[in-house]
Z-matrix of the N, CA and C atoms (Angstrom, degrees):
N
C 1 1.415
C 2 1.580 1 109.85
N 3 1.343 2 113.42 1 121.33
C 4 1.459 3 120.27 2 -174.44
C 5 1.560 4 107.56 3 -92.12
N 6 1.322 5 115.58 4 110.87
C 7 1.441 6 122.64 5 175.54
C 8 1.499 7 113.13 6 -122.43
N 9 1.332 8 117.42 7 156.34
C 10 1.444 9 121.50 8 177.27
C 11 1.535 10 106.06 9 -91.45
N 12 1.329 11 117.38 10 122.08
C 13 1.466 12 121.35 11 -170.27
C 14 1.526 13 111.36 12 -71.21
N 15 1.311 14 121.35 13 -11.42
C 16 1.530 15 125.23 14 177.37
C 17 1.540 16 109.81 15 -91.52
N 18 1.344 17 117.68 16 3.05
C 19 1.441 18 119.19 17 -175.91
C 20 1.539 19 111.75 18 -111.76
N 21 1.265 20 114.92 19 152.33
C 22 1.484 21 120.57 20 171.01
C 23 1.537 22 104.38 21 -83.25
N 24 1.357 23 118.34 22 135.90
C 25 1.431 24 120.21 23 -176.48
C 26 1.535 25 108.37 24 -105.36
N 27 1.275 26 117.84 25 123.87
C 28 1.456 27 127.02 26 176.70
C 29 1.548 28 106.77 27 -128.42
N 30 1.296 29 117.47 28 110.88
C 31 1.549 30 121.62 29 -172.92
C 32 1.572 31 107.76 30 -70.23
N 33 1.276 32 109.16 31 128.13
C 34 1.527 33 119.67 32 172.64
C 35 1.552 34 105.79 33 -92.26
N 36 1.312 35 119.19 34 143.69
C 37 1.490 36 118.62 35 170.48
C 38 1.526 37 111.15 36 -84.04
N 39 1.344 38 117.62 37 -3.12
C 40 1.466 39 120.32 38 -174.03
C 41 1.515 40 113.62 39 -98.85
N 42 1.338 41 113.31 40 70.34
C 43 1.432 42 122.04 41 179.14
C 44 1.500 43 109.78 42 -154.34
N 45 1.315 44 119.30 43 167.27
C 46 1.453 45 122.09 44 172.29
C 47 1.495 46 108.52 45 -153.08
N 48 1.362 47 115.73 46 -171.32
C 49 1.442 48 117.92 47 177.99
C 50 1.543 49 112.16 48 -81.60
N 51 1.280 50 116.61 49 146.60
C 52 1.431 51 119.77 50 174.59
C 53 1.490 52 110.37 51 -71.88
N 54 1.357 53 118.52 52 145.83
C 55 1.472 54 119.28 53 179.40
C 56 1.488 55 111.06 54 -67.02
N 57 1.292 56 117.39 55 152.13
C 58 1.482 57 123.37 56 177.26
C 59 1.509 58 107.28 57 -79.31
N 60 1.325 59 116.64 58 129.46
C 61 1.491 60 121.81 59 178.52
C 62 1.516 61 103.94 60 -131.21
N 63 1.306 62 116.92 61 106.54
C 64 1.464 63 122.56 62 -177.68
C 65 1.505 64 111.29 63 -62.27
N 66 1.336 65 120.77 64 -24.11
C 67 1.482 66 121.87 65 -178.18
C 68 1.535 67 109.24 66 -72.37
N 69 1.371 68 117.96 67 -30.32
C 70 1.404 69 121.94 68 -172.86
C 71 1.499 70 114.56 69 -109.95
N 72 1.271 71 119.77 70 -4.16
C 73 1.477 72 122.33 71 179.10
C 74 1.518 73 111.46 72 -67.09
N 75 1.306 74 118.40 73 145.95
C 76 1.459 75 128.51 74 14.19
C 77 1.566 76 111.12 75 -87.21
N 78 1.280 77 119.11 76 -9.10
C 79 1.486 78 120.32 77 -173.70
C 80 1.529 79 110.76 78 -124.14
N 81 1.347 80 118.40 79 99.31
C 82 1.450 81 119.93 80 -175.28
C 83 1.534 82 111.61 81 -99.44
N 84 1.334 83 117.34 82 13.14
C 85 1.451 84 118.81 83 -179.67
C 86 1.558 85 108.28 84 -95.19
N 87 1.317 86 112.79 85 116.00
C 88 1.524 87 114.66 86 -173.90
C 89 1.496 88 112.23 87 -145.34
N 90 1.362 89 117.90 88 26.61
C 91 1.449 90 121.88 89 177.23
C 92 1.498 91 108.18 90 -147.29
N 93 1.330 92 117.21 91 140.75
C 94 1.453 93 124.83 92 176.20
C 95 1.533 94 105.69 93 -120.25
N 96 1.320 95 115.16 94 126.43
C 97 1.490 96 122.32 95 -177.92
C 98 1.492 97 111.73 96 -115.39
N 99 1.342 98 116.06 97 121.60
C 100 1.437 99 120.66 98 177.12
C 101 1.537 100 111.95 99 -94.76
N 102 1.279 101 118.91 100 134.04
C 103 1.448 102 124.61 101 -177.09
C 104 1.536 103 107.36 102 -128.95
N 105 1.393 104 115.48 103 172.76
C 106 1.447 105 120.31 104 159.24
C 107 1.475 106 111.02 105 -136.51
N 108 1.369 107 114.34 106 156.32
C 109 1.428 108 121.13 107 -178.09
C 110 1.544 109 108.39 108 -154.83
N 111 1.312 110 114.13 109 148.18
C 112 1.484 111 120.04 110 171.48
C 113 1.529 112 104.88 111 -149.11
N 114 1.295 113 116.60 112 139.09
C 115 1.496 114 121.44 113 177.26
C 116 1.462 115 107.99 114 -143.98
N 117 1.397 116 114.04 115 127.91
C 118 1.456 117 126.48 116 -15.45
C 119 1.516 118 111.49 117 -55.26
N 120 1.393 119 113.83 118 163.02
C 121 1.487 120 116.25 119 -175.72
C 122 1.560 121 111.01 120 -52.76
N 123 1.330 122 110.99 121 135.90
C 124 1.492 123 121.48 122 177.51
C 125 1.570 124 113.57 123 65.13
N 126 1.274 125 117.04 124 13.64
C 127 1.505 126 121.46 125 175.08
C 128 1.514 127 107.86 126 -112.65
N 129 1.354 128 115.19 127 135.96
C 130 1.453 129 119.24 128 -174.71
C 131 1.574 130 107.50 129 -119.84
N 132 1.345 131 112.84 130 158.57
C 133 1.455 132 118.23 131 176.88
C 134 1.542 133 115.30 132 79.66
N 135 1.275 134 117.55 133 15.61
C 136 1.459 135 121.22 134 179.78
C 137 1.548 136 107.39 135 -98.91
N 138 1.301 137 116.28 136 171.69
C 139 1.475 138 121.35 137 174.20
C 140 1.478 139 112.52 138 -89.41
N 141 1.313 140 118.90 139 7.46
C 142 1.507 141 124.63 140 -175.51
C 143 1.510 142 111.42 141 -56.70
N 144 1.337 143 121.70 142 -50.24
C 145 1.444 144 122.64 143 -176.79
C 146 1.532 145 109.17 144 -61.93
N 147 1.340 146 117.49 145 -49.75
C 148 1.445 147 120.86 146 179.86
C 149 1.545 148 111.46 147 -58.79
N 150 1.335 149 114.66 148 -43.00
C 151 1.450 150 121.56 149 178.08
C 152 1.525 151 111.08 150 -58.97
N 153 1.330 152 116.72 151 -43.82
C 154 1.458 153 120.75 152 -176.58
C 155 1.549 154 108.61 153 -69.01
N 156 1.363 155 119.95 154 -46.46
C 157 1.398 156 122.80 155 -175.28
C 158 1.578 157 111.09 156 -71.68
N 159 1.270 158 118.78 157 -19.72
C 160 1.501 159 122.22 158 177.83
C 161 1.510 160 112.43 159 -98.55
N 162 1.302 161 117.50 160 -0.44
C 163 1.412 162 117.71 161 178.76
C 164 1.569 163 114.99 162 79.43
N 165 1.348 164 115.18 163 18.50
C 166 1.474 165 122.97 164 -177.21
C 167 1.508 166 115.21 165 -113.82
N 168 1.300 167 118.78 166 23.44
C 169 1.456 168 119.18 167 -176.14
C 170 1.456 169 108.30 168 -76.13
N 171 1.331 170 118.85 169 127.55
C 172 1.430 171 124.46 170 -179.43
C 173 1.574 172 109.57 171 -88.78
N 174 1.317 173 120.59 172 110.29
C 175 1.420 174 122.92 173 -173.61
C 176 1.592 175 111.06 174 -64.36
N 177 1.348 176 117.97 175 -12.94
C 178 1.449 177 119.80 176 179.30
C 179 1.500 178 109.81 177 -91.80
N 180 1.284 179 122.70 178 -8.21
C 181 1.454 180 123.15 179 -174.84
C 182 1.491 181 114.34 180 -76.27
N 183 1.339 182 118.92 181 -21.53
C 184 1.432 183 120.36 182 176.92
C 185 1.573 184 106.00 183 -160.40
N 186 1.271 185 119.03 184 144.90
C 187 1.522 186 122.68 185 179.68
C 188 1.523 187 112.82 186 -51.65
N 189 1.341 188 117.81 187 -42.25
C 190 1.464 189 120.91 188 -178.62
C 191 1.560 190 110.55 189 -63.44
N 192 1.306 191 117.20 190 -31.96
C 193 1.439 192 119.71 191 -176.35
C 194 1.502 193 113.59 192 -63.01
N 195 1.325 194 115.89 193 -23.03
C 196 1.506 195 119.43 194 175.93
C 197 1.506 196 110.62 195 -65.97
N 198 1.340 197 117.44 196 -32.54
C 199 1.491 198 124.29 197 -178.13
C 200 1.536 199 110.05 198 -68.51
N 201 1.345 200 117.55 199 -34.45
C 202 1.416 201 120.48 200 -173.76
C 203 1.518 202 115.01 201 -112.09
N 204 1.348 203 115.56 202 6.35
C 205 1.486 204 120.91 203 177.06
C 206 1.538 205 108.72 204 -56.65
N 207 1.329 206 112.86 205 134.45
C 208 1.460 207 118.61 206 177.79
C 209 1.571 208 114.65 207 88.53
N 210 1.311 209 116.60 208 -6.40
C 211 1.498 210 119.19 209 176.29
C 212 1.563 211 107.35 210 -61.06
N 213 1.256 212 115.56 211 141.21
C 214 1.485 213 119.40 212 179.52
C 215 1.576 214 103.60 213 -117.45
N 216 1.311 215 115.59 214 87.40
C 217 1.434 216 122.77 215 179.98
C 218 1.435 217 114.11 216 -128.70
N 219 1.316 218 118.02 217 162.31
C 220 1.444 219 120.98 218 172.88
C 221 1.565 220 110.06 219 -163.93
N 222 1.284 221 117.61 220 176.65
C 223 1.436 222 122.50 221 173.31
C 224 1.545 223 104.51 222 -141.15
N 225 1.306 224 116.72 223 161.13
C 226 1.440 225 116.57 224 174.73
C 227 1.552 226 113.29 225 -63.02
N 228 1.335 227 114.97 226 -45.90
C 229 1.467 228 122.64 227 179.97
C 230 1.525 229 111.28 228 -140.28
N 231 1.308 230 113.40 229 154.62
C 232 1.438 231 126.61 230 172.78
C 233 1.513 232 106.90 231 -125.00
N 234 1.374 233 116.27 232 131.30
C 235 1.437 234 122.06 233 173.48
C 236 1.487 235 110.11 234 -109.72
N 237 1.323 236 117.40 235 109.59
C 238 1.453 237 121.15 236 -175.28
C 239 1.528 238 111.22 237 -77.19
N 240 1.314 239 117.71 238 168.85
C 241 1.472 240 121.64 239 -176.98
C 242 1.519 241 114.96 240 -56.30
N 243 1.282 242 114.58 241 -26.55
C 244 1.524 243 123.02 242 -178.95
C 245 1.563 244 109.52 243 -78.08
N 246 1.295 245 117.92 244 -13.89
C 247 1.457 246 121.64 245 -174.75
C 248 1.484 247 111.16 246 98.63
N 249 1.352 248 117.83 247 -12.22
C 250 1.498 249 119.08 248 179.16
C 251 1.484 250 109.84 249 -61.74
N 252 1.357 251 118.55 250 142.17
C 253 1.426 252 123.33 251 176.18
C 254 1.503 253 109.41 252 -114.81
N 255 1.302 254 112.05 253 136.32
C 256 1.496 255 123.98 254 177.74
C 257 1.504 256 104.93 255 -118.18
N 258 1.368 257 119.40 256 124.54
C 259 1.461 258 120.21 257 173.85
C 260 1.540 259 107.58 258 -102.39
N 261 1.321 260 113.91 259 137.21
C 262 1.484 261 119.30 260 -179.02
C 263 1.484 262 114.02 261 -113.23
N 264 1.354 263 118.43 262 -21.52
C 265 1.483 264 121.71 263 -178.20
C 266 1.570 265 106.09 264 -140.95
N 267 1.295 266 115.31 265 129.68
C 268 1.515 267 118.51 266 173.21
C 269 1.534 268 110.06 267 -53.09
N 270 1.323 269 115.94 268 144.35
C 271 1.478 270 119.13 269 -176.08
C 272 1.508 271 115.52 270 -59.56
N 273 1.347 272 115.05 271 -31.36
C 274 1.475 273 115.77 272 -176.84
C 275 1.539 274 112.52 273 -78.69
N 276 1.323 275 118.53 274 -6.85
C 277 1.438 276 122.10 275 176.66
C 278 1.544 277 110.44 276 -95.56
N 279 1.325 278 115.47 277 166.73
C 280 1.500 279 120.06 278 -178.38
C 281 1.533 280 105.93 279 -96.06
N 282 1.341 281 114.37 280 112.99
C 283 1.466 282 119.04 281 170.75
C 284 1.536 283 108.02 282 -86.03
N 285 1.305 284 117.87 283 162.01
C 286 1.489 285 124.70 284 -171.65
C 287 1.531 286 106.32 285 -106.85
N 288 1.306 287 119.77 286 73.34
C 289 1.423 288 125.57 287 -172.18
C 290 1.515 289 112.94 288 -115.74
N 291 1.260 290 120.63 289 -30.24
C 292 1.557 291 124.73 290 -170.60
C 293 1.514 292 111.56 291 -91.91
N 294 1.277 293 121.12 292 -31.05
C 295 1.451 294 121.01 293 -172.93
C 296 1.473 295 113.26 294 62.75
N 297 1.294 296 116.27 295 -147.55
C 298 1.473 297 122.47 296 178.24
C 299 1.503 298 107.52 297 -66.72
N 300 1.345 299 119.63 298 113.54
C 301 1.442 300 121.00 299 -170.90
C 302 1.515 301 110.62 300 -156.94
N 303 1.313 302 112.07 301 166.46
C 304 1.544 303 119.36 302 -174.78
C 305 1.516 304 106.46 303 -156.58
N 306 1.335 305 117.46 304 137.48
C 307 1.486 306 123.37 305 171.35
C 308 1.520 307 108.89 306 -135.64
N 309 1.258 308 115.47 307 123.37
C 310 1.476 309 121.70 308 179.87
C 311 1.520 310 113.45 309 47.94
N 312 1.342 311 116.08 310 45.51
C 313 1.420 312 122.30 311 179.96
C 314 1.465 313 116.99 312 79.34
N 315 1.294 314 117.67 313 -2.88
C 316 1.527 315 120.03 314 176.69
C 317 1.527 316 107.23 315 -96.32
N 318 1.278 317 115.07 316 130.24
C 319 1.479 318 123.54 317 178.48
C 320 1.480 319 108.69 318 -88.19
N 321 1.350 320 113.58 319 167.40
C 322 1.473 321 121.03 320 173.26
C 323 1.481 322 115.43 321 57.93
N 324 1.366 323 113.62 322 63.95
C 325 1.526 324 120.02 323 -172.20
C 326 1.523 325 112.00 324 -61.83
N 327 1.319 326 117.20 325 -24.52
C 328 1.439 327 119.25 326 178.54
C 329 1.613 328 109.50 327 -56.43
N 330 1.252 329 116.10 328 -29.64
C 331 1.466 330 121.42 329 -176.23
C 332 1.537 331 112.28 330 -62.08
N 333 1.353 332 116.38 331 -33.23
C 334 1.497 333 119.44 332 -169.85
C 335 1.565 334 111.87 333 -132.48
N 336 1.340 335 115.55 334 17.99
C 337 1.459 336 116.90 335 -175.39
C 338 1.583 337 110.49 336 -125.64
N 339 1.327 338 112.86 337 164.30
C 340 1.431 339 123.17 338 169.37
C 341 1.558 340 107.41 339 -114.70
N 342 1.328 341 115.42 340 132.57
C 343 1.467 342 121.44 341 -178.94
C 344 1.488 343 114.56 342 -108.01
N 345 1.391 344 115.47 343 126.86
C 346 1.469 345 118.93 344 178.58
C 347 1.535 346 103.46 345 -120.51
N 348 1.391 347 113.06 346 128.95
C 349 1.443 348 119.96 347 174.73
C 350 1.482 349 108.53 348 -103.96
N 351 1.349 350 116.27 349 135.88
C 352 1.393 351 123.95 350 169.77
C 353 1.509 352 111.65 351 -103.92
N 354 1.348 353 115.42 352 130.16
C 355 1.453 354 117.16 353 -178.76
C 356 1.547 355 106.49 354 -68.41
N 357 1.290 356 116.24 355 113.73
C 358 1.414 357 119.31 356 -177.89
C 359 1.489 358 115.01 357 174.11
N 360 1.291 359 119.28 358 -164.37
C 361 1.418 360 125.00 359 176.18
C 362 1.539 361 109.72 360 -135.41
N 363 1.287 362 117.00 361 168.28
C 364 1.530 363 123.54 362 178.39
C 365 1.520 364 110.07 363 -59.40
N 366 1.321 365 122.20 364 -30.22
C 367 1.410 366 122.37 365 -165.41
C 368 1.564 367 114.91 366 -117.28
N 369 1.328 368 117.24 367 -6.58
C 370 1.518 369 119.71 368 177.09
C 371 1.482 370 109.23 369 -102.53
N 372 1.310 371 117.35 370 135.24
C 373 1.486 372 119.67 371 -177.58
C 374 1.520 373 110.74 372 -62.20
N 375 1.288 374 114.86 373 146.15
C 376 1.451 375 124.91 374 175.48
C 377 1.526 376 107.47 375 -80.40
N 378 1.329 377 115.40 376 159.72
C 379 1.469 378 118.35 377 -174.08
C 380 1.559 379 111.05 378 -88.94
N 381 1.277 380 115.69 379 157.96
C 382 1.491 381 120.00 380 174.35
C 383 1.508 382 112.50 381 -56.08
N 384 1.302 383 115.47 382 -39.75
C 385 1.507 384 120.46 383 175.61
C 386 1.504 385 112.11 384 -58.07
N 387 1.303 386 118.63 385 -39.52
C 388 1.445 387 123.81 386 -177.18
C 389 1.590 388 107.43 387 -68.23
N 390 1.255 389 117.31 388 -43.32
C 391 1.508 390 121.77 389 179.65
C 392 1.519 391 108.69 390 -63.52
N 393 1.357 392 118.53 391 -43.03
C 394 1.446 393 122.49 392 -179.54
C 395 1.536 394 108.91 393 -59.48
N 396 1.331 395 114.27 394 -50.70
C 397 1.470 396 121.27 395 -177.99
C 398 1.532 397 111.78 396 -63.11
N 399 1.419 398 114.47 397 -42.13
C 400 1.434 399 118.49 398 178.06
C 401 1.510 400 112.28 399 -60.58
N 402 1.366 401 116.01 400 -41.10
C 403 1.446 402 119.54 401 177.56
C 404 1.510 403 111.15 402 -60.56
N 405 1.327 404 117.68 403 -51.96
C 406 1.430 405 120.47 404 179.88
C 407 1.540 406 115.53 405 -60.62
N 408 1.302 407 115.10 406 -41.11
C 409 1.466 408 118.46 407 177.56
C 410 1.466 409 110.42 408 -68.92
N 411 1.300 410 120.02 409 -40.91
C 412 1.487 411 124.55 410 176.90
C 413 1.522 412 110.43 411 -59.30
N 414 1.327 413 117.39 412 -44.05
C 415 1.463 414 121.10 413 -179.87
C 416 1.525 415 110.73 414 -59.23
N 417 1.345 416 115.07 415 -45.90
C 418 1.475 417 123.87 416 176.97
C 419 1.528 418 109.08 417 -53.89
N 420 1.260 419 115.63 418 -51.63
C 421 1.542 420 123.41 419 -176.56
C 422 1.517 421 110.82 420 -63.34
N 423 1.379 422 115.28 421 -47.34
C 424 1.447 423 121.83 422 -179.31
C 425 1.591 424 112.30 423 -59.99
N 426 1.332 425 113.38 424 -41.04
C 427 1.440 426 119.09 425 178.51
C 428 1.524 427 109.91 426 -67.43
N 429 1.339 428 120.06 427 -38.52
C 430 1.402 429 123.59 428 -176.38
C 431 1.526 430 111.43 429 -79.68
N 432 1.339 431 118.24 430 -30.85
C 433 1.456 432 124.52 431 -177.99
C 434 1.523 433 108.63 432 -127.93
N 435 1.342 434 115.11 433 81.88
C 436 1.495 435 120.44 434 -173.48
C 437 1.493 436 117.97 435 -65.73
N 438 1.305 437 114.89 436 -10.71
C 439 1.496 438 118.97 437 175.63
C 440 1.561 439 111.56 438 -72.12
N 441 1.325 440 115.62 439 -13.71
C 442 1.445 441 117.96 440 178.40
C 443 1.543 442 107.99 441 -85.33
N 444 1.251 443 115.75 442 108.12
C 445 1.565 444 123.78 443 176.22
C 446 1.422 445 108.22 444 -105.22
N 447 1.364 446 114.42 445 176.76
C 448 1.461 447 119.56 446 -177.24
C 449 1.510 448 112.38 447 -60.57
N 450 1.350 449 118.73 448 -32.92
C 451 1.424 450 122.57 449 175.90
C 452 1.462 451 115.56 450 -76.05
N 453 1.282 452 116.42 451 -5.38
C 454 1.511 453 122.43 452 179.38
C 455 1.502 454 112.01 453 -113.47
N 456 1.412 455 113.85 454 24.01
C 457 1.482 456 122.67 455 173.01
C 458 1.457 457 104.48 456 -115.30
N 459 1.339 458 120.03 457 113.89
C 460 1.457 459 124.67 458 -172.58
C 461 1.520 460 112.36 459 -134.74
N 462 1.337 461 114.95 460 168.20
C 463 1.375 462 122.23 461 172.78
C 464 1.513 463 112.83 462 -90.51
N 465 1.294 464 122.57 463 159.82
C 466 1.479 465 125.52 464 177.69
C 467 1.499 466 106.52 465 -56.65
N 468 1.389 467 118.35 466 -39.99
C 469 1.455 468 123.62 467 -178.99
C 470 1.538 469 109.99 468 -57.20
N 471 1.273 470 119.16 469 -34.85
C 472 1.447 471 124.03 470 -179.14
C 473 1.569 472 113.89 471 -65.66
N 474 1.318 473 113.91 472 -36.78
C 475 1.539 474 115.60 473 -177.30
C 476 1.540 475 110.59 474 -100.20
N 477 1.307 476 116.64 475 -6.17
C 478 1.512 477 119.47 476 175.56
C 479 1.512 478 110.68 477 -139.23
N 480 1.372 479 115.60 478 55.76
C 481 1.461 480 120.92 479 -177.96
C 482 1.512 481 111.04 480 -55.49
N 483 1.341 482 116.06 481 141.33
C 484 1.473 483 118.81 482 176.77
C 485 1.492 484 111.98 483 84.69
N 486 1.376 485 116.26 484 -24.39
C 487 1.457 486 117.02 485 -176.58
C 488 1.561 487 108.83 486 -108.97
N 489 1.350 488 117.49 487 -29.88
C 490 1.481 489 123.89 488 179.23
C 491 1.483 490 110.47 489 -127.91
N 492 1.379 491 115.20 490 148.12
C 493 1.500 492 119.82 491 179.06
C 494 1.552 493 108.93 492 -120.50
N 495 1.194 494 121.59 493 -5.30
C 496 1.472 495 121.29 494 -174.65
C 497 1.573 496 111.06 495 -82.34
N 498 1.342 497 115.52 496 150.80
C 499 1.446 498 128.60 497 16.02
C 500 1.526 499 113.64 498 -81.46
N 501 1.263 500 119.76 499 -3.05
C 502 1.422 501 122.86 500 169.08
C 503 1.581 502 114.78 501 92.03
N 504 1.345 503 114.85 502 171.27
C 505 1.467 504 122.45 503 -173.85
C 506 1.512 505 111.54 504 -63.22
N 507 1.328 506 120.46 505 -22.02
C 508 1.437 507 123.56 506 -176.05
C 509 1.600 508 109.87 507 -81.09
N 510 1.315 509 116.84 508 -17.17
C 511 1.513 510 118.60 509 -178.94
C 512 1.529 511 106.48 510 -73.91
N 513 1.353 512 115.67 511 129.18
C 514 1.421 513 123.19 512 179.77
C 515 1.505 514 113.04 513 -92.21
N 516 1.394 515 110.60 514 86.51
C 517 1.512 516 114.76 515 -178.11
C 518 1.510 517 113.34 516 -62.08
N 519 1.361 518 122.16 517 -41.48
C 520 1.453 519 121.48 518 178.32
C 521 1.553 520 111.12 519 -53.69
N 522 1.351 521 114.20 520 -48.49
C 523 1.476 522 118.28 521 -179.71
C 524 1.513 523 109.30 522 -59.41
N 525 1.251 524 121.05 523 -48.00
C 526 1.444 525 125.47 524 -177.38
C 527 1.469 526 111.45 525 -61.84
N 528 1.328 527 118.35 526 -53.11
C 529 1.485 528 123.24 527 179.24
C 530 1.509 529 113.66 528 -60.81
N 531 1.303 530 116.64 529 -37.15
C 532 1.495 531 121.14 530 -178.22
C 533 1.525 532 106.67 531 -66.56
N 534 1.354 533 116.49 532 -40.41
C 535 1.475 534 119.24 533 -178.90
C 536 1.529 535 114.62 534 -62.59
N 537 1.296 536 115.72 535 -22.88
C 538 1.490 537 123.67 536 -177.56
C 539 1.461 538 112.07 537 -88.60
N 540 1.273 539 121.46 538 -14.63
C 541 1.522 540 123.60 539 -171.15
C 542 1.599 541 110.07 540 -60.61
N 543 1.314 542 119.47 541 -36.40
C 544 1.444 543 118.00 542 -176.95
C 545 1.617 544 109.33 543 -64.18
N 546 1.319 545 114.58 544 -45.75
C 547 1.482 546 113.96 545 -176.74
C 548 1.530 547 109.22 546 -69.15
N 549 1.321 548 117.69 547 -33.54
C 550 1.439 549 120.85 548 -178.52
C 551 1.570 550 108.13 549 -70.62
N 552 1.289 551 119.15 550 -35.69
C 553 1.477 552 121.10 551 177.83
C 554 1.470 553 115.16 552 -67.54
N 555 1.374 554 115.09 553 -24.76
C 556 1.479 555 119.67 554 -177.66
C 557 1.533 556 112.37 555 -79.03
N 558 1.361 557 114.18 556 6.35
C 559 1.472 558 119.63 557 173.52
C 560 1.482 559 113.09 558 80.87
N 561 1.411 560 118.85 559 21.26
C 562 1.462 561 119.22 560 173.87
C 563 1.488 562 115.85 561 -88.43
N 564 1.377 563 114.00 562 -3.22
C 565 1.452 564 118.61 563 -179.80
C 566 1.455 565 110.12 564 -144.33
């Protein structure tokens, strides 16, 4: 079980095995997808994300929760506003984060990607603590899965255009990509 040692692990029931792909074995993970989420929308520091990813969201707790009750979704990790990381799915397993998606002609991005959620919205700036945690987590992932290169780190909007907008206009892609250059130059990706 591949876990990030700086994260708290909370098992989500919303995952399964990745499909076997003889072309890419033994390591078929070659895409990193950045998302954002807040539950209720635009509210931070609640248990909503954890409750959703563990199948424990109470539809009576907030009016918006009635709309998403019963969704079976997850991500490998969530980075909260404080920089705390919670992992819900081991990296070698398929988390259900991308939905209907495509990257460079390949469908079903969940099959070959790792999903990281940032607690936030499309329009509010993310915290310095989140960028630091995202950098450290991404370095761990890139070292473990060297097929993930700078060009294979994308937003949810890139793999589901027109359907998804996250991580949104407030996400500082240049800051994030620049922070990863050192690990990429060391030949790990």
